[in-house]
VOGU-3710 file (C-alpha; in Angstrom, 3 decimals, decimal comma):
1> mvgvllssns> 34,882/26,887/6,430  31,286/28,335/7,008  30,810/28,637/3,122  31,670/24,959/2,485  28,996/24,026/5,298  26,370/26,073/3,686  26,695/24,995/0,221  26,953/21,431/1,586  23,639/21,808/3,396  22,115/23,588/0,352
11> srrklfenme> 22,941/20,768/-1,816  21,712/18,045/0,439  18,583/20,232/0,570  18,434/20,336/-3,203  18,987/16,569/-3,641  16,321/15,859/-0,654  13,799/17,998/-2,766  14,513/16,367/-5,986  14,140/12,932/-4,722  10,795/14,022/-3,040
21> aelmesegfa> 9,669/15,336/-6,417  10,811/12,025/-7,955  8,749/10,156/-5,421  5,521/12,101/-6,208  6,091/11,353/-9,930  7,340/7,827/-9,778  4,915/5,209/-11,472  4,517/1,760/-9,887  6,717/-0,614/-7,978  9,555/-0,365/-10,521
31> glakleeele> 9,694/3,535/-10,007  9,929/3,020/-6,239  12,545/0,645/-6,541  14,516/2,797/-8,565  14,242/5,683/-6,049  15,128/3,558/-3,307  18,543/2,565/-5,083  19,294/6,218/-5,541  18,622/6,970/-1,928  20,924/4,244/-0,589
41> ealrggtiag> 23,555/5,449/-3,007  23,248/8,983/-1,639  23,138/7,703/1,936  26,198/5,696/1,473  27,923/8,850/-0,303  26,841/11,101/2,396  25,035/13,529/-0,057  21,980/13,520/1,745  21,556/13,699/5,474  20,566/10,817/7,534
51> sqgmllrhki> 17,344/12,228/8,831  16,100/13,257/5,240  16,981/9,719/4,225  14,780/8,348/6,868  12,011/10,945/6,029  12,245/9,712/2,248  12,336/5,938/3,327  9,297/6,451/5,238  7,419/8,358/2,521  8,446/5,632/-0,135
61> eerredleee> 7,005/2,915/2,151  3,755/4,855/2,438  3,763/5,072/-1,201  4,345/1,336/-1,702  1,630/0,411/0,762  -0,856/2,863/-0,979  0,018/0,946/-4,284  -0,534/-2,366/-2,643  -3,904/-1,204/-1,386  -4,855/-0,045/-5,045
71> mrisqqaeww> -3,749/-3,257/-6,497  -5,813/-5,234/-3,746  -9,112/-3,145/-4,368  -8,418/-3,680/-8,143  -8,160/-7,354/-7,946  -11,327/-7,506/-5,694  -13,222/-5,402/-8,454  -11,768/-7,415/-11,217  -13,108/-10,672/-9,208  -16,527/-9,225/-8,630
81> aqmgqqqqqw> -16,631/-8,270/-12,292  -15,871/-12,000/-13,142  -18,459/-13,187/-10,758  -21,096/-11,019/-12,289  -20,298/-12,009/-15,988  -20,557/-15,812/-14,861  -23,983/-14,851/-12,986  -25,303/-13,487/-16,254  -24,006/-16,372/-18,318  -25,954/-18,785/-15,949
91> ggshptgeqa> -28,906/-16,585/-15,707  -28,652/-15,699/-12,174  -28,862/-12,496/-10,432  -26,433/-10,352/-8,253  -27,418/-9,989/-4,663  -28,031/-6,493/-3,609  -25,895/-4,783/-1,398  -28,097/-5,582/1,535  -28,231/-9,171/0,723  -24,541/-9,218/0,502
101> qwyagqydqq> -24,185/-7,711/3,933  -27,005/-10,193/5,111  -24,770/-12,996/3,867  -21,684/-12,084/5,233  -23,222/-11,537/8,797  -24,858/-15,010/8,598  -21,280/-16,382/7,614  -19,744/-14,336/10,377  -22,225/-15,582/12,968  -21,877/-19,340/11,574
111> qghnqqgygd> -18,094/-18,983/12,117  -18,653/-17,627/15,800  -20,740/-20,791/16,422  -18,119/-23,243/14,899  -15,380/-21,734/16,920  -16,983/-22,289/20,345  -14,623/-24,403/22,572  -15,349/-27,728/23,742  -16,674/-26,504/27,293  -18,826/-23,831/25,554
121> qqq> -20,643/-26,701/23,680  -21,463/-28,765/26,732  -23,507/-25,791/28,664
//
């Protein structure tokens, strides 16, 4: 009986390690979705421990958040590149980093003034 438990635990551990390696090698959202499906099957079949499954789910979610952040940054960089091309076509210039920060600060201040309540404006 002890031998069966040990082999069961070692096979669960091996499956966990394999799935963890797959997570590190997975590419994009499709790779994460495939791994999630495999994890669900393993949890339903009892071939992986619940605690290991929860840990893998957490790691998958962290990886998904990282991918979403990378995509957001990439889209912002692409937008700025397009704006730069338009500025060059129109003969304009790009604001320096300091100018962009100043503009952002002015916008933030203006938003703060526009959001004052009725009572604040009468004082």
